[in-house]
Every structure is written in structure tokens, then in C-alpha cells.
C-alpha positions as CSV (number, residue, x, y, z in Angstrom):
1,X,36.5,-82.3,42.5
2,X,37.6,-79.6,40.1
3,X,38.5,-76.3,41.7
4,X,39.7,-72.9,40.4
5,X,42.3,-70.6,41.8
6,X,42.0,-66.9,41.2
7,X,44.8,-64.4,41.9
8,X,44.4,-60.7,41.9
9,X,47.0,-58.0,42.6
10,X,46.4,-54.4,43.2
11,X,48.6,-51.5,44.1
12,X,46.8,-48.7,46.0
13,X,47.5,-45.1,45.3
14,X,44.1,-43.4,44.7
15,X,44.0,-41.5,41.4
16,X,42.6,-41.5,37.9
17,X,39.3,-42.2,36.1
18,X,37.5,-45.6,36.1
19,X,37.7,-47.6,32.9
20,X,36.8,-51.3,32.8
21,X,38.5,-53.4,30.2
22,X,38.3,-57.1,29.4
23,X,41.3,-57.1,27.1
24,X,43.0,-60.5,27.4
25,X,39.8,-62.0,28.9
26,X,37.9,-64.8,27.2
27,X,34.4,-63.8,25.9
28,X,32.6,-66.6,27.8
29,X,34.0,-65.8,31.3
30,X,32.7,-63.3,33.8
31,X,35.0,-60.7,35.1
32,X,34.4,-60.9,38.8
33,X,33.6,-64.6,39.3
34,X,36.1,-67.5,39.3
35,X,34.3,-70.7,40.2
36,X,34.7,-74.4,39.6
37,X,32.5,-77.5,39.8
38,X,32.2,-77.8,43.6
39,X,33.9,-75.4,46.0
40,X,34.9,-72.0,44.9
41,X,38.6,-71.7,45.6
42,X,40.4,-68.4,45.4
43,X,43.5,-66.7,46.6
44,X,43.8,-62.9,46.2
45,X,47.2,-61.2,46.1
46,X,47.2,-57.7,47.3
47,X,50.3,-55.4,47.0
48,X,50.1,-52.3,49.0
49,X,52.1,-49.4,47.6
50,X,52.0,-46.3,49.8
51,X,54.5,-44.2,47.9
52,X,51.8,-42.2,46.2
53,X,50.7,-38.6,47.1
54,X,47.0,-38.7,47.8
55,X,46.9,-35.0,47.9
56,X,47.1,-35.0,44.1
57,X,43.8,-36.8,43.7
58,X,41.8,-33.6,42.9
59,X,44.1,-32.8,40.0
60,X,43.1,-36.0,38.1
61,X,39.3,-36.2,38.4
62,X,36.6,-33.7,37.7
63,X,34.0,-32.6,40.3
64,X,31.4,-34.6,38.4
65,X,33.5,-37.7,38.5
66,X,34.2,-37.2,42.2
67,X,30.5,-36.9,42.9
68,X,29.8,-40.1,41.0
69,X,32.6,-41.9,42.9
70,X,31.2,-40.7,46.3
71,X,27.7,-41.8,45.3
72,X,29.0,-45.2,44.4
73,X,30.9,-45.5,47.7
74,X,27.8,-44.6,49.7
75,X,25.8,-47.2,47.7
76,X,28.3,-49.9,48.4
77,X,28.5,-49.0,52.0
78,X,24.7,-49.2,52.4
79,X,24.7,-52.5,50.5
80,X,27.4,-54.0,52.8
81,X,25.4,-53.1,55.9
82,X,22.2,-54.6,54.5
83,X,23.9,-57.7,53.0
84,X,27.5,-58.3,53.9
85,X,29.7,-59.3,50.9
86,X,30.3,-63.0,51.0
87,X,33.7,-64.7,51.0
88,X,35.4,-62.0,53.0
89,X,36.2,-64.3,55.9
90,X,39.6,-66.0,55.7
91,X,43.2,-65.4,56.5
92,X,45.6,-62.5,55.6
93,X,49.3,-63.2,55.4
94,X,51.1,-59.8,55.2
95,X,54.6,-58.2,55.2
96,X,54.6,-54.5,56.1
97,X,58.4,-54.3,56.6
98,X,60.2,-52.9,59.6
99,X,59.3,-49.3,58.7
100,X,55.8,-50.0,57.5
101,X,56.4,-47.7,54.5
102,X,55.2,-50.3,52.0
103,X,53.9,-53.8,52.2
104,X,52.6,-56.9,50.4
105,X,50.0,-59.4,51.4
106,X,48.2,-62.6,50.4
107,X,44.5,-62.9,51.2
108,X,42.9,-66.3,51.3
109,X,39.2,-67.1,51.7
110,X,37.8,-69.8,54.1
111,X,38.3,-72.6,51.6
112,X,41.9,-71.8,51.0
113,X,43.0,-70.5,54.4
114,X,44.1,-73.9,55.8
115,X,46.0,-74.6,52.6
116,X,48.1,-71.5,52.7
117,X,51.4,-71.6,54.6
118,X,53.8,-68.7,55.2
119,X,57.4,-69.4,54.1
120,X,59.4,-66.2,54.0
121,X,59.2,-62.4,54.0
122,X,61.9,-59.7,53.8
123,X,62.4,-56.8,56.2
124,X,61.5,-54.1,53.7
125,X,57.9,-55.1,53.0
126,X,58.7,-55.9,49.4
127,X,58.6,-59.7,49.2
128,X,56.3,-62.4,50.6
129,X,56.3,-66.1,49.8
130,X,53.5,-68.5,50.7
131,X,52.6,-72.0,49.5
132,X,49.2,-73.3,48.4
133,X,48.5,-77.0,48.6
134,X,45.8,-78.4,46.4
135,X,45.2,-82.0,45.3
136,X,48.6,-83.0,46.9
137,X,50.4,-80.4,44.6
138,X,52.3,-77.5,46.1
139,X,52.2,-74.1,44.5
140,X,54.7,-71.3,45.3
141,X,53.0,-67.9,45.4
142,X,55.1,-64.8,45.6
143,X,53.8,-61.3,46.1
144,X,56.3,-58.5,45.4
145,X,56.7,-54.8,45.1
146,X,60.0,-53.8,43.4
147,X,61.9,-50.7,44.5
148,X,61.7,-47.5,42.4
149,X,65.4,-46.7,42.2
150,X,67.6,-48.5,39.6
151,X,70.3,-49.7,42.0
152,X,67.8,-51.1,44.6
153,X,65.7,-52.7,41.9
154,X,68.8,-54.4,40.4
155,X,69.7,-56.0,43.8
156,X,66.1,-56.9,44.4
157,X,65.8,-58.8,41.1
158,X,69.1,-60.6,41.9
159,X,67.6,-61.8,45.1
160,X,64.3,-62.9,43.5
161,X,66.2,-64.8,40.8
162,X,68.3,-66.7,43.4
163,X,65.4,-67.3,45.7
164,X,63.1,-68.8,43.0
165,X,65.6,-70.6,40.7
166,X,64.8,-74.1,42.0
167,X,61.0,-73.7,42.5
168,X,58.3,-75.5,40.6
169,X,54.7,-74.3,40.2
170,X,55.8,-70.7,40.7
171,X,53.4,-67.8,40.5
172,X,55.0,-64.3,41.0
173,X,52.7,-61.3,41.0
174,X,53.0,-57.6,41.8
175,X,54.4,-54.2,40.9
176,X,57.8,-55.0,39.2
177,X,58.3,-51.2,38.4
178,X,59.9,-52.5,35.1
179,X,58.5,-52.8,31.7
180,X,59.4,-55.9,29.6
181,X,59.0,-54.5,26.0
182,X,58.3,-51.4,23.9
183,X,54.6,-52.3,23.9
184,X,54.5,-51.8,27.6
185,X,55.3,-48.1,27.5
186,X,53.0,-45.3,26.3
187,X,53.3,-41.6,25.7
188,X,56.8,-40.1,25.5
189,X,58.3,-42.6,27.9
190,X,60.3,-45.3,26.3
191,X,61.2,-48.8,27.3
192,X,64.8,-49.0,28.5
193,X,66.8,-52.2,28.8
194,X,68.7,-51.1,31.9
195,X,70.3,-53.4,34.5
196,X,67.1,-54.1,36.4
197,X,65.4,-55.1,33.1
198,X,68.3,-57.4,32.3
199,X,68.0,-59.1,35.7
200,X,64.3,-59.5,35.1
201,X,65.0,-61.1,31.7
202,X,67.3,-63.5,33.5
203,X,64.5,-64.5,35.9
204,X,62.3,-65.2,32.9
205,X,64.9,-67.1,30.9
206,X,66.7,-69.0,33.6
207,X,63.8,-69.8,36.0
208,X,61.4,-71.0,33.3
209,X,58.6,-68.4,34.0
210,X,56.8,-66.2,31.5
211,X,54.6,-63.1,31.2
212,X,51.2,-64.8,30.7
213,X,49.3,-61.7,29.5
214,X,51.9,-60.8,26.9
215,X,52.1,-64.3,25.7
216,X,48.4,-64.3,25.1
217,X,48.2,-60.8,23.7
218,X,51.3,-60.6,21.6
219,X,50.6,-57.3,19.8
220,X,48.2,-55.7,22.2
221,X,48.8,-52.7,24.4
222,X,47.4,-52.0,27.8
223,X,48.8,-50.0,30.7
224,X,48.6,-51.0,34.4
225,X,50.0,-47.7,35.7
226,X,49.2,-44.1,34.7
227,X,50.0,-40.6,36.0
228,X,50.1,-37.0,34.7
229,X,53.5,-35.3,35.2
230,X,54.2,-31.8,33.8
231,X,50.8,-31.9,31.9
232,X,52.0,-35.1,30.1
233,X,50.4,-38.5,30.5
234,X,52.9,-41.3,31.5
235,X,51.7,-44.9,31.3
236,X,53.3,-48.3,31.4
237,X,52.5,-52.0,32.1
238,X,54.6,-52.7,35.2
239,X,52.1,-54.9,37.1
240,X,51.9,-58.5,35.9
241,X,52.2,-62.2,36.7
242,X,55.3,-64.4,35.9
243,X,54.2,-68.0,36.0
244,X,56.0,-71.3,35.6
245,X,55.6,-72.6,32.0
246,X,54.5,-76.0,33.4
247,X,51.3,-74.3,34.7
248,X,50.3,-72.9,31.4
249,X,47.6,-75.5,30.7
250,X,46.0,-74.6,34.0
251,X,45.6,-70.9,33.3
252,X,42.1,-70.1,32.2
253,X,42.2,-66.4,32.0
254,X,44.4,-63.3,32.5
255,X,43.2,-59.7,32.2
256,X,43.3,-56.1,33.6
257,X,40.6,-53.9,35.2
258,X,41.5,-50.2,35.4
259,X,39.9,-48.5,38.4
260,X,39.4,-45.0,39.8
261,X,40.5,-46.2,43.2
262,X,44.2,-46.4,42.2
263,X,46.7,-45.2,39.6
264,X,47.5,-48.9,39.2
265,X,45.2,-51.5,37.6
266,X,43.8,-54.7,39.0
267,X,45.5,-57.7,37.3
268,X,43.6,-61.0,37.4
269,X,44.8,-64.5,36.6
270,X,42.6,-67.5,37.0
271,X,43.7,-71.2,37.2
272,X,41.7,-74.4,37.0
273,X,43.5,-76.9,39.2
């Protein structure tokens, strides 16, 4: 039996205008469906970032866009009452930290839930490690949310490097709060190779993982986070997946969907296991 594993990460600060993009996606694959021959197998990674100021929402969308969004929400609500969305049953493994200020989680549907095992989470709600067992092969899935400050982010990436250095079949997804190249920055903001960036490079080089989307879109530009500050647009690609190179043949697709529900984009990666 051939199955597929779909990972999705989202960071949730409501803001921005909705744009759908398939950049990085294969032409013959649907955006919202990941299915194999037999059971549909999916694991969804959700990173919850509560640092945003939702009071600023009105500054970023017009009244017309707000009405459209409200109409869409009401339509989805009516549809869910009439016909509940399938595949929402399952198991949530989450880490909200001691202060519940931020958190990360892994959501598994009914097919996957018994194959997901909790391994470790930190006390700050920034790191969660679970394993996924499929066809007698163990996959290490890590959902993370890196700190905003340089000093904290440096220490965090040091920890991530040591924690993952001997792991096989590694899939790390989340908000790294760090760009990896000049192509990952837009506007007047520039890519800076600071200490957190160097630590992240060490993870990539020493732990045999790579940025899948960038490897498949060498010269393309897309941004997973956007905001307006002092009337200037700031944007960068700081949400991505780092995956063990040995899993490269299994990766079917990787792409971004920008959404009005957050100032961060959805990032999708699909595996055929």
C-alpha cells in the first residue's frame, strides 16, 4: 500500500490580503489534496505565534476586503453545519509552554494518530518533537517557533543542532525567524548573516538537512511573512521546512499559500512514503 504524508505549517497573526500562489508546486497536483493509492495519510504541523497585535488588522485591509472575508467566513460556517468537514477527527499533540504565550502543535488525522508518538517538548512553547511510524520506518517530525531576539535565537538554534545531530528521517518545520539568503528578503530589509543565521547554517551543513523549497526554486522569490511598518512593506521568507537529504526522493511537492487569516503564509510539503 502506497501512502502520502502531508505536512502543513501556519503561524497565526491575522492580517493582510489573501493571495493564492502555487509557486514551487507541480502543475499536475491539486493544492488542498494529498492522497495516495489506498488510505489518505496526512500529518499537519501547526505553529501558533501569538506575538502579533490583532488590533492592527483594520490598518491592513480595506472595508470591501473585510466584507468579503466576513461573507466567506459565514459561508464556511453554514457549510460546516450542513456538512462537517471530513478528516478533522484525530489527535493533537501540543506544547503551549509554561506561560502559554506561544506554542507549537502537531495535528494527526485518524489514520495517523496511532502512529504518532510524543518524544519531547521544551518549557517555552517553542519546540515539539514527535515520531511518525510508517511501513516500519520511523520519521522524526519537529515543529518549532524560533525566538525574535538575536541572543535567544542563537541559543535556540544551538539547542536544535545538538538535539537533532544524530537523527535520521528528520523533518523540521516552523517559523525560524531567520532568512537563509538574499532572495528571502524583500523591500528595504536585507539578509544579515548574524550569529543565529550562522547557527542555522551549521544545522543545515552538519545535520545533513536542506531547505527543500529553495533547492527546487533556486532563483525564485516568495515571502512567507509580511507587514507594514512606518508605511513601508517588510517581507521575508522565514517559514520553511528543513528535511533530511535522504528523504529527498520521497518529497512530491512543496509550496506556499498566502492567506488573509495571517501575516504568515501556509507552507506545505507532501511526501509519498
